[in-house]
C-alpha positions as CSV (number, residue, x, y, z in Angstrom):
1,M,-32.6,46.2,41.3
2,I,-35.4,46.0,43.7
3,F,-37.1,43.5,41.5
4,L,-34.0,41.0,41.3
5,I,-33.6,41.2,45.3
6,C,-37.6,40.5,45.5
7,T,-36.7,37.7,43.4
8,G,-33.9,36.5,45.3
9,S,-35.4,36.6,49.0
10,A,-36.7,32.8,48.5
11,F,-33.3,31.8,47.6
12,A,-30.9,29.3,49.1
13,Q,-28.0,31.0,50.8
14,P,-25.7,32.9,47.9
15,Y,-22.9,31.5,47.0
16,V,-19.9,34.2,47.3
17,L,-16.7,34.3,45.3
18,T,-13.3,33.0,45.9
19,K,-10.3,34.2,44.2
20,D,-9.9,30.3,43.1
21,D,-9.8,29.7,39.2
22,R,-11.9,27.5,39.5
23,Q,-14.7,27.1,42.0
24,I,-18.0,24.7,43.4
25,I,-21.7,26.1,43.5
26,E,-23.2,24.0,46.3
27,N,-26.2,26.7,47.5
28,F,-28.5,26.1,45.0
29,Q,-32.0,24.7,44.8
30,V,-33.9,22.4,42.2
31,L,-37.8,22.2,41.3
32,P,-38.7,19.0,38.6
33,D,-40.5,21.2,35.9
34,R,-44.6,20.6,35.1
35,N,-43.9,22.9,31.7
36,Y,-43.5,26.1,33.6
37,S,-42.8,29.1,32.1
38,F,-39.8,30.9,32.8
39,E,-42.4,34.0,34.3
40,K,-43.8,31.5,36.5
41,I,-40.6,30.6,37.7
42,I,-39.5,33.4,39.1
43,S,-42.8,34.7,40.0
44,D,-44.9,32.2,41.7
45,S,-43.4,32.1,45.2
46,S,-45.8,28.8,45.9
47,L,-43.5,26.7,43.5
48,L,-41.2,24.8,46.4
49,F,-37.6,24.4,45.4
50,T,-35.5,21.8,47.3
51,T,-32.2,21.8,48.1
52,N,-31.8,18.0,46.7
53,P,-29.5,17.8,44.2
54,L,-30.4,14.2,43.1
55,L,-32.4,13.5,39.8
56,Y,-34.6,10.7,39.3
57,N,-37.4,9.2,37.8
58,F,-36.7,10.6,34.1
59,K,-39.9,9.5,31.9
60,E,-42.1,12.0,34.4
61,N,-39.4,14.4,34.9
62,K,-37.9,15.3,32.0
63,A,-36.2,18.0,33.2
64,Y,-35.6,20.4,36.4
65,W,-35.3,23.8,37.0
66,V,-32.0,25.3,39.1
67,R,-31.7,28.8,40.9
68,F,-29.0,30.1,42.8
69,T,-27.6,33.6,43.6
70,I,-24.0,34.5,43.3
71,E,-22.4,37.0,45.8
72,N,-19.2,38.9,44.5
73,P,-17.6,40.7,47.6
74,F,-14.9,41.9,45.6
75,R,-14.4,45.5,44.3
76,N,-14.3,44.4,40.7
77,T,-16.6,42.8,38.1
78,Q,-15.9,39.1,37.7
79,D,-16.5,37.1,34.5
80,Y,-17.3,33.9,34.8
81,Y,-18.3,30.7,33.1
82,V,-20.9,28.6,35.0
83,S,-21.1,24.7,34.0
84,V,-24.7,23.1,34.8
85,F,-24.0,19.1,34.6
86,P,-25.9,17.0,32.8
87,F,-25.0,19.2,29.7
88,I,-27.5,17.5,27.3
89,D,-29.7,20.5,26.7
90,N,-29.9,23.6,29.0
91,L,-31.2,27.2,28.6
92,F,-30.2,29.7,31.0
93,Y,-31.2,32.9,32.3
94,Y,-29.7,35.8,33.4
95,Y,-30.5,39.0,34.1
96,D,-29.3,42.1,31.4
97,K,-29.1,45.0,33.7
98,D,-28.1,47.1,30.0
99,A,-31.1,45.9,28.4
100,N,-33.3,45.9,31.8
101,K,-34.7,42.4,30.8
102,W,-34.2,38.6,31.8
103,Q,-32.3,37.1,28.4
104,K,-31.7,33.1,28.6
105,I,-28.5,31.3,26.1
106,R,-28.6,27.6,25.0
107,S,-26.1,25.6,26.1
108,G,-25.7,20.8,25.5
109,L,-24.7,18.3,23.1
110,V,-27.5,19.4,21.4
111,K,-26.6,22.7,20.7
112,S,-24.6,23.2,16.8
113,D,-22.4,26.2,17.0
114,N,-19.0,26.9,17.1
115,T,-17.6,26.1,20.7
116,R,-15.4,23.4,21.7
117,N,-17.2,23.0,25.4
118,Y,-20.9,21.9,25.8
119,S,-21.8,22.8,28.9
120,H,-20.4,26.6,29.6
121,F,-22.7,29.9,30.0
122,P,-21.1,32.6,30.5
123,I,-21.9,35.1,33.3
124,T,-20.9,38.6,35.1
125,V,-21.1,39.3,38.3
126,Y,-20.9,43.4,39.4
127,N,-18.9,44.3,42.4
128,N,-20.6,44.1,45.6
129,S,-23.4,42.8,44.4
130,K,-25.8,39.5,44.4
131,E,-26.9,38.3,40.5
132,S,-29.3,36.2,40.4
133,F,-29.5,33.1,37.8
134,Y,-31.9,30.2,36.7
135,A,-31.5,27.3,34.1
136,L,-33.8,24.8,32.7
137,V,-31.7,21.3,32.7
138,S,-33.6,18.7,30.0
139,L,-33.4,15.3,30.9
140,N,-35.0,14.0,27.8
141,A,-32.2,11.5,26.5
142,L,-32.0,9.9,30.0
143,A,-35.9,8.8,30.2
144,K,-35.0,4.9,29.1
145,F,-32.6,4.9,32.4
146,K,-33.8,3.8,36.0
147,D,-31.4,4.9,38.0
148,S,-30.5,8.3,39.9
149,T,-27.8,11.2,38.3
150,H,-27.0,14.4,40.6
151,L,-27.0,18.1,39.7
152,R,-23.5,19.5,39.9
153,L,-23.2,23.3,38.8
154,R,-19.3,24.8,38.0
155,L,-17.8,27.9,37.8
156,Y,-14.4,29.0,36.2
157,K,-13.1,32.3,35.9
158,A,-13.5,33.5,32.1
159,A,-9.7,34.5,31.9
160,V,-8.2,31.3,32.8
161,I,-10.9,29.8,30.2
162,N,-10.0,32.3,27.3
163,A,-6.9,31.9,27.7
164,D,-6.5,27.7,27.6
165,E,-9.1,28.2,24.5
166,Q,-6.5,30.6,23.2
167,Q,-3.5,28.8,23.8
168,S,-5.3,25.9,22.9
169,R,-6.5,26.8,19.5
170,V,-2.8,28.2,18.8
171,F,-1.4,24.7,19.7
172,W,-3.6,23.0,17.7
173,I,-3.1,25.2,14.4
174,G,0.6,25.3,14.9
175,T,0.9,21.4,15.3
176,L,-1.7,21.0,12.2
177,V,0.5,22.9,10.2
178,I,3.4,21.0,11.2
179,I,2.1,18.1,10.3
180,F,1.0,19.1,6.6
181,I,4.2,19.7,5.9
182,L,5.7,16.8,7.4
183,F,2.8,15.3,5.5
184,L,3.7,16.6,2.0
185,Y,7.5,16.1,2.5
186,N,7.2,12.1,3.7
187,L,4.6,11.9,1.1
188,Y,7.3,13.0,-1.8
189,T,10.1,11.1,-0.6
190,W,7.4,8.0,-0.4
191,F,6.9,8.6,-4.2
192,V,10.7,8.9,-4.7
193,F,12.0,5.7,-2.9
194,K,8.5,3.6,-2.3
195,D,9.6,2.9,1.0
196,R,6.9,1.7,3.2
197,A,8.3,3.1,6.2
198,F,7.3,6.6,4.8
199,L,3.8,5.4,4.3
200,Y,3.3,4.0,7.8
201,Y,4.5,7.2,9.0
202,L,2.1,9.0,6.9
203,L,-1.0,6.8,8.7
204,I,1.1,8.1,11.8
205,L,0.6,12.3,11.0
206,T,-2.3,11.1,9.9
207,G,-3.9,10.0,13.1
208,S,-2.1,12.3,15.2
209,A,-4.2,15.3,13.6
210,L,-7.4,13.9,14.1
211,Y,-6.4,12.7,17.5
212,L,-5.9,16.2,18.6
213,T,-8.9,17.4,16.4
214,A,-11.2,14.9,18.3
215,L,-10.0,14.7,21.8
216,K,-10.3,18.6,22.3
217,R,-13.2,19.1,20.5
218,H,-11.7,21.1,17.9
219,L,-14.1,19.2,15.7
220,N,-16.6,21.6,16.8
221,L,-15.3,24.1,15.2
222,L,-15.0,22.8,11.9
223,T,-18.8,21.7,11.9
224,S,-22.5,21.6,13.0
225,F,-23.0,18.6,13.0
226,R,-23.9,16.8,16.1
227,W,-24.3,13.3,17.3
228,F,-24.3,12.1,20.5
229,H,-25.3,8.7,22.5
230,V,-26.0,9.2,26.5
231,Q,-25.1,6.5,29.0
232,L,-26.1,7.0,32.8
233,T,-24.2,4.2,34.8
234,K,-25.7,2.7,38.3
235,E,-23.1,5.0,40.0
236,G,-25.1,8.0,38.8
237,Y,-22.5,9.0,36.2
238,T,-23.7,10.4,32.8
239,F,-21.1,10.0,29.9
240,Y,-21.5,10.8,26.4
241,Y,-20.3,9.4,23.1
242,D,-20.6,11.6,20.1
243,L,-18.8,12.2,17.0
244,A,-15.3,13.1,18.2
245,S,-15.6,10.5,21.1
246,I,-15.7,8.1,17.9
247,L,-12.7,9.7,15.7
248,T,-10.9,9.8,18.8
249,N,-10.4,5.9,18.8
250,L,-10.5,5.9,15.5
251,A,-7.1,8.2,15.9
252,I,-5.6,6.0,18.3
253,L,-6.0,2.8,15.8
254,L,-4.6,4.9,13.0
255,I,-1.3,6.2,15.4
256,L,-1.0,2.7,17.1
257,T,-1.4,0.8,13.7
258,G,1.2,3.4,12.2
259,F,3.6,2.7,15.6
260,I,3.6,-0.8,15.1
261,Q,3.6,-1.6,11.0
262,F,6.4,1.7,11.3
263,T,8.1,-0.5,13.4
264,R,8.0,-3.8,11.5
265,N,9.0,-1.9,8.5
266,Y,11.7,0.1,9.5
267,L,13.0,-2.7,12.2
268,Q,12.7,-5.4,8.8
269,T,11.4,-7.6,11.9
270,K,9.9,-10.1,9.3
271,V,13.6,-11.3,8.5
272,T,15.7,-9.8,11.7
273,L,13.2,-10.9,14.6
274,P,10.4,-13.4,13.2
275,K,9.0,-13.9,16.6
276,Y,8.7,-10.2,17.5
277,D,7.0,-9.5,14.1
278,S,4.0,-11.9,14.8
279,I,3.7,-10.8,18.1
280,L,3.3,-6.9,16.9
281,K,1.1,-8.8,14.0
282,Y,-1.3,-10.1,16.3
283,G,-1.1,-7.8,19.0
284,N,-2.1,-4.8,15.9
285,A,-5.1,-7.2,15.2
286,L,-5.7,-7.6,18.7
287,F,-6.2,-4.0,19.3
288,S,-8.1,-3.3,16.7
289,L,-11.0,-5.5,17.4
290,I,-10.8,-4.0,20.8
291,V,-11.2,-0.6,19.7
292,L,-14.1,-1.7,17.4
293,L,-15.6,-3.4,20.2
294,V,-15.5,-0.3,22.2
295,T,-16.7,2.3,19.7
296,L,-19.8,0.0,18.5
297,S,-20.2,-0.4,22.6
298,G,-20.3,3.2,23.0
299,I,-22.6,3.8,19.9
300,M,-25.2,0.7,20.6
301,V,-24.7,-0.7,24.2
302,D,-27.5,1.5,26.8
303,G,-25.7,1.2,30.2
304,Y,-22.3,0.9,28.6
305,T,-19.7,2.1,31.2
306,P,-16.5,3.7,29.0
307,V,-14.6,3.6,32.4
308,Y,-13.8,-0.1,32.3
309,A,-13.7,-0.5,28.2
310,H,-10.9,3.0,28.0
311,L,-9.0,1.3,30.7
312,I,-9.1,-2.1,28.8
313,M,-8.2,-0.3,25.9
314,N,-5.3,1.8,27.4
315,S,-3.9,-0.6,29.0
316,F,-3.7,-2.5,25.9
317,T,-1.9,0.4,24.4
318,V,0.5,0.6,27.3
319,V,1.6,-3.2,26.7
320,L,1.6,-2.5,22.8
321,I,4.1,0.7,23.2
322,F,6.4,-1.1,25.9
323,L,6.2,-3.8,23.2
324,I,7.9,-1.5,20.4
325,I,10.1,0.2,22.8
326,W,11.5,-3.1,24.0
327,V,11.8,-4.5,20.1
328,G,13.8,-1.5,19.3
329,I,15.9,-2.4,22.1
330,V,16.5,-6.1,21.1
331,S,17.4,-5.0,17.5
332,Y,20.1,-2.2,18.9
333,K,21.7,-5.2,21.1
334,R,21.7,-7.4,17.9
335,K,23.8,-4.2,16.0
336,Y,20.6,-4.4,12.9
337,L,21.2,-1.7,10.6
338,F,18.3,0.6,11.9
339,G,18.1,-0.1,15.9
340,K,20.3,2.5,16.9
341,Y,18.3,5.3,14.8
342,F,15.2,3.7,16.1
343,L,15.6,3.8,19.4
344,L,17.1,7.3,19.8
345,A,14.5,9.0,17.5
346,N,11.6,6.8,19.0
347,A,12.1,6.3,22.4
348,L,10.7,9.8,24.1
349,P,7.9,9.8,22.0
350,L,6.8,6.4,22.4
351,L,6.8,7.2,25.9
352,L,5.1,10.2,26.2
353,V,2.3,8.3,24.4
354,M,2.4,5.5,27.1
355,L,2.3,8.6,29.7
356,V,-0.8,9.8,27.9
357,A,-2.4,6.2,28.3
358,I,-1.5,5.4,31.8
359,Y,-3.0,9.2,32.6
360,F,-6.3,8.4,31.0
361,I,-6.2,5.0,33.1
362,I,-5.9,6.6,36.4
363,N,-8.1,9.5,35.4
364,P,-11.0,7.7,33.1
365,V,-13.9,9.8,34.6
366,G,-12.2,13.0,35.6
367,A,-9.3,13.8,33.2
368,D,-8.5,17.3,32.5
369,K,-8.0,17.4,28.6
370,S,-6.8,20.6,28.8
371,T,-3.6,18.9,29.6
372,P,-1.3,19.5,27.4
373,L,0.3,16.2,27.8
374,P,-1.6,15.0,24.3
375,N,0.4,17.5,22.7
376,L,3.1,17.4,23.6
377,A,3.0,13.7,23.1
378,V,1.5,14.0,19.4
379,L,4.3,17.1,18.6
380,S,7.2,14.9,20.2
381,L,6.2,12.0,17.8
382,V,5.9,13.6,14.8
383,I,9.2,15.4,14.9
384,T,11.1,12.7,16.7
385,F,9.8,10.4,14.0
386,A,10.7,12.4,11.3
387,V,14.4,12.4,12.8
388,A,14.1,8.4,12.1
389,L,13.3,8.9,8.4
390,F,15.7,11.4,7.6
391,A,18.2,9.0,8.7
392,R,16.7,6.1,6.8
393,I,16.5,8.5,3.9
394,N,20.6,9.5,4.6
395,I,21.3,5.5,4.6
396,L,19.0,5.1,1.5
397,K,20.8,7.8,-0.7
398,Q,24.5,5.7,0.3
399,D,22.6,2.8,-0.8
400,L,21.0,4.5,-3.8
401,G,24.5,6.0,-4.0
402,N,26.3,2.4,-4.0
403,E,23.6,1.0,-6.2
404,Q,24.2,4.3,-9.2
405,L,27.9,3.3,-8.9
406,Q,27.7,-0.4,-9.3
407,A,25.1,0.5,-12.5
408,Q,27.8,2.7,-13.8
409,S,30.2,0.1,-13.9
410,L,28.1,-2.7,-15.1
411,V,27.2,-0.4,-18.0
412,N,31.1,0.4,-18.8
413,N,31.6,-3.5,-18.3
414,L,28.5,-4.1,-20.8
415,K,30.0,-1.1,-23.0
416,M,33.4,-3.1,-22.9
417,A,31.4,-6.5,-23.8
418,E,29.3,-5.2,-26.5
419,Q,32.4,-4.1,-28.3
420,S,34.1,-7.3,-27.1
421,N,31.3,-9.5,-29.1
422,T,31.3,-6.8,-32.1
423,E,35.1,-7.7,-32.1
424,K,34.4,-11.2,-32.1
425,E,31.2,-10.8,-34.8
426,V,33.9,-9.3,-36.7
427,V,36.5,-12.0,-36.2
428,L,33.2,-14.8,-37.1
429,K,32.2,-12.9,-40.1
430,E,35.8,-13.1,-41.0
431,I,36.3,-17.0,-40.5
432,H,32.9,-17.4,-42.3
433,H,33.8,-15.5,-45.0
434,R,37.4,-17.4,-45.5
435,V,35.9,-20.5,-44.7
436,K,33.5,-19.7,-47.9
437,N,36.6,-19.0,-49.9
438,N,38.4,-22.1,-49.1
439,L,35.4,-24.5,-49.9
440,Q,34.8,-22.5,-53.0
441,I,38.5,-23.2,-53.5
442,I,38.0,-26.8,-53.3
443,N,34.8,-26.9,-55.4
444,G,36.9,-25.2,-58.3
445,L,39.8,-28.2,-57.6
446,L,37.2,-30.6,-57.8
447,F,35.7,-28.9,-61.3
448,M,38.9,-29.4,-62.8
449,Q,39.1,-32.7,-62.3
450,F,35.7,-33.0,-63.3
451,K,36.4,-31.5,-66.8
452,D,39.9,-33.4,-66.9
453,N,38.2,-36.7,-66.6
454,N,36.8,-38.7,-69.4
455,D,35.1,-41.4,-66.7
456,E,31.8,-40.8,-66.6
457,K,31.3,-42.6,-63.3
458,M,34.2,-40.6,-61.7
459,K,32.4,-37.4,-62.9
460,A,29.5,-38.4,-61.4
461,Q,31.1,-38.3,-57.9
462,L,33.4,-35.4,-58.8
463,K,29.5,-33.7,-59.3
464,Q,28.5,-35.2,-56.1
465,S,30.8,-33.8,-54.1
466,Q,31.0,-30.5,-55.6
467,E,27.4,-30.1,-54.3
468,R,28.1,-31.1,-51.1
469,I,30.8,-29.1,-50.3
470,K,28.7,-25.6,-52.1
471,S,25.6,-26.8,-49.6
472,M,28.1,-26.5,-46.4
473,A,29.5,-23.3,-48.5
474,L,26.3,-21.7,-48.7
475,V,25.9,-22.2,-44.5
476,H,28.9,-20.2,-44.6
477,N,27.9,-17.4,-46.6
478,K,24.4,-17.1,-44.7
479,L,27.0,-16.7,-41.7
480,Y,28.7,-13.9,-43.4
481,E,26.1,-12.0,-45.0
482,T,23.9,-11.5,-41.9
483,D,24.3,-10.2,-38.2
484,N,23.4,-13.6,-36.5
485,T,26.9,-15.5,-37.0
486,V,25.8,-18.0,-34.3
487,H,22.5,-19.2,-36.0
488,V,21.0,-19.7,-39.8
489,Y,17.5,-18.7,-40.5
490,I,16.7,-22.1,-42.2
491,K,13.8,-21.6,-44.6
492,E,16.1,-19.2,-46.0
493,Y,19.0,-21.6,-46.3
494,I,16.6,-24.3,-47.9
495,K,15.1,-22.2,-50.4
496,D,18.4,-20.8,-51.9
497,L,20.2,-24.3,-51.7
498,A,17.2,-26.4,-53.1
499,G,17.2,-23.5,-56.0
500,D,20.7,-24.4,-56.4
501,I,20.4,-28.1,-56.8
502,L,17.5,-27.2,-59.1
503,K,19.1,-25.6,-61.7
504,T,22.4,-28.4,-62.0
505,N,20.4,-31.1,-61.3
506,T,17.3,-30.8,-62.9
507,P,17.2,-33.0,-66.3
508,A,16.0,-31.3,-69.7
509,G,12.6,-30.7,-70.9
510,K,11.2,-31.6,-67.5
511,S,9.6,-28.9,-65.0
512,I,10.3,-29.6,-61.2
513,E,8.6,-27.1,-58.9
514,L,9.4,-26.7,-55.6
515,N,7.3,-25.6,-52.0
516,I,8.7,-24.8,-48.4
517,E,7.1,-24.8,-45.5
518,E,7.6,-23.9,-41.7
519,N,5.5,-23.7,-38.7
520,E,7.4,-21.1,-37.0
521,A,10.2,-19.3,-38.2
522,V,13.2,-22.3,-36.8
523,N,17.5,-20.9,-36.4
524,L,19.6,-23.2,-36.4
525,S,23.1,-23.7,-35.3
526,L,25.9,-23.8,-37.8
527,D,26.6,-27.6,-36.9
528,T,23.1,-28.3,-37.5
529,S,22.9,-26.3,-40.5
530,V,26.1,-28.0,-42.4
531,S,24.5,-31.6,-41.5
532,L,21.2,-30.8,-42.8
533,G,22.0,-28.7,-46.2
534,L,24.1,-32.6,-46.7
535,I,21.2,-33.8,-45.9
536,L,18.9,-32.1,-48.3
537,N,21.6,-32.2,-50.8
538,E,21.2,-36.0,-50.9
539,L,17.7,-35.8,-50.9
540,I,16.6,-33.4,-53.5
541,T,19.4,-34.1,-56.1
542,N,17.6,-38.0,-55.6
543,A,14.5,-37.1,-56.0
544,C,15.7,-34.6,-59.8
545,K,17.9,-37.7,-60.6
546,Y,15.1,-40.9,-60.6
547,A,11.7,-39.4,-59.1
548,F,10.6,-38.0,-61.9
549,A,12.2,-40.5,-64.6
550,N,8.7,-41.4,-66.2
551,K,7.4,-37.5,-66.0
552,E,7.6,-34.2,-67.4
553,S,7.0,-32.5,-64.1
554,G,7.4,-32.7,-60.5
555,H,6.8,-31.6,-56.9
556,I,9.2,-31.6,-54.3
557,N,7.9,-30.6,-51.0
558,I,9.7,-29.4,-47.6
559,A,8.7,-29.0,-44.5
560,I,10.7,-27.7,-41.8
561,N,8.4,-27.8,-38.3
562,K,9.4,-27.0,-34.6
563,Q,7.6,-29.7,-32.3
564,A,7.7,-30.2,-28.6
565,S,10.9,-32.4,-28.4
566,G,12.7,-30.9,-31.4
567,Y,12.6,-30.7,-35.0
568,Q,11.0,-32.5,-38.1
569,L,12.3,-32.1,-41.8
570,I,10.0,-33.6,-44.7
571,V,11.0,-33.8,-47.6
572,K,8.0,-35.5,-50.3
573,D,8.2,-35.8,-54.0
574,D,5.4,-37.1,-56.1
575,G,7.2,-39.4,-58.0
576,S,7.8,-43.0,-58.8
577,G,8.7,-43.6,-55.3
578,L,11.6,-46.2,-53.6
579,A,12.4,-49.3,-54.9
580,N,10.9,-52.0,-52.9
581,D,14.8,-53.4,-52.4
582,F,16.3,-49.6,-51.9
583,H,17.8,-50.4,-48.7
584,Q,19.5,-53.3,-49.9
585,K,21.5,-51.0,-52.2
586,N,23.4,-49.3,-49.4
587,S,24.7,-46.1,-51.7
588,M,26.6,-43.5,-50.6
589,G,24.1,-41.1,-50.6
590,L,21.6,-43.1,-48.3
591,R,24.3,-43.7,-46.2
592,L,25.2,-40.5,-45.4
593,V,21.4,-39.3,-44.7
594,T,21.2,-42.0,-42.1
595,N,25.0,-41.2,-40.5
596,L,24.0,-37.4,-40.9
597,S,20.3,-38.2,-39.1
598,K,22.1,-39.9,-36.5
599,Q,24.5,-37.2,-35.4
600,L,21.3,-35.0,-35.0
601,G,20.3,-37.3,-32.4
602,G,17.3,-38.2,-34.7
603,K,16.5,-41.2,-37.3
604,A,15.3,-40.9,-41.3
605,K,12.5,-42.8,-42.1
606,F,11.8,-43.7,-45.7
607,E,8.4,-44.2,-46.9
608,N,6.7,-44.5,-50.3
609,N,2.9,-42.2,-50.2
610,N,1.9,-41.3,-53.7
611,G,5.4,-40.6,-54.1
612,T,8.9,-40.6,-51.9
613,V,8.7,-39.4,-48.2
614,V,11.7,-38.3,-46.2
615,I,10.9,-37.8,-42.6
616,V,13.8,-36.6,-40.5
617,D,13.1,-36.4,-36.4
618,F,16.4,-34.4,-34.8
619,V,17.4,-32.0,-32.0
620,D,19.6,-29.0,-32.0
621,A,20.8,-27.8,-28.5
622,A,22.3,-24.8,-29.4
623,A,19.1,-23.4,-31.6
624,A,18.0,-19.7,-30.4
């Protein structure tokens, strides 16, 4: 105790404690460091400490020693935290009575421990006593600055700081738990409904969690990583820009971007309020640019003054929040679906966020980050936005229920239509069956006339009529036998038709081979198939009778091809070819082929090319 009194005799007047929770120590002395050891500082009375708090010439004076005495006039021992500014890299010395020796602790931006506050040193001042303290303030980070700064000492009651710390940590953890629960629920809801409003709410939740963690320096509890950039203004203020500062700006950007995009999606402003939608969209882009410039300036620019940069950022935040509220009011006045829910749920948190921005505009330097205002704003934000989304979910569920009813009604209608179509198909099949039977009856009558008639010319005409009727009956038979009662697969029809014609018309002792080609599956309507069947009947019958008169065998090639403008039928044989005057004969078969081709919207062309070639281009608007 005698040693303490002796060493303290050269000190300035001691600072006498008061009952205030926060106090300013004005009685202290300063000495530029010349690589003094602590033992020299406390023992060498020739060292000239001064009461000038101005710190300057940091290239030469890279550190300063500070000493002060605190007197406790009270009966009880007092526990405090002392803060020494600037707090870049400080060593604090105090006398430990239990260990009977001087102890030192480190504090400042460079210290990587799990504490939120960079500047606090814990001290104990015993009752009715005086305690002396020393601090070594390192200013290497300010060596590039020519301006000076002031040394400042603050005292905070340990009970108040510890209570604030506990309260802040409990509130932080509790808010994060609420945010996490809401995040999981709304993530699930987004996967169910795929509504982007929920996605933007997740962005707001993420930004809110990051904002509370970074602004209140809870980030220091999660990681020991430290990065900082110290600034010194011409006014003598020292600022620091650290990882938490960068993440705070990022969090603000996430929250406000989430606000804006949530508003645009929730109120459907692109459709309902296109002018306001454009203002919100480009306002968000401009704000993003401002945040980026503020962040990069804090990281890279020496002499950067954050006061004006944050003044711009917070002012722009106020403008955008006001715009969002105004858009909600306009939406409500125009009686848009979600306008009422948006205002009821979001007016309070948006106003609180605006108050936070205004608070930091009014207090750009000395803002008390222990204020509960940001916590209240974030908490009201995440809860009341959830209310808005809950209302949206109910409306979506109602819409989904209505859609399900409509879907069920549509299913019932489809079933009825399917049943009706099935009945129609049965009726159509029956019609095709009866038409085929009637055509067979007609064919039978013609056959009886053929048998009873002795005129060879008449018999030939009756036979041609029979074959024409058979070609028509075959179409109806194909439609009756398949599930498709509207269209005929033409290649299969040609194969059956040509086969029947060859059986009845191939002269005795001759062999005629048939080849059928198609470039892709061709399905034709009933009317087109009947006309095409009659054309083929004439062409194949004519080839059997006249093409191979002087040959024992021959080939007939039939091609049906789909083209860009319709279809093309090619019938070719390798027989004797057409007579030069075949057009002049104007036979019934020729007229039938020509007229039927015209009915199909096309034209029949007759050529000689190592046999007879007939080309019919036609269309079928009803083809599948």
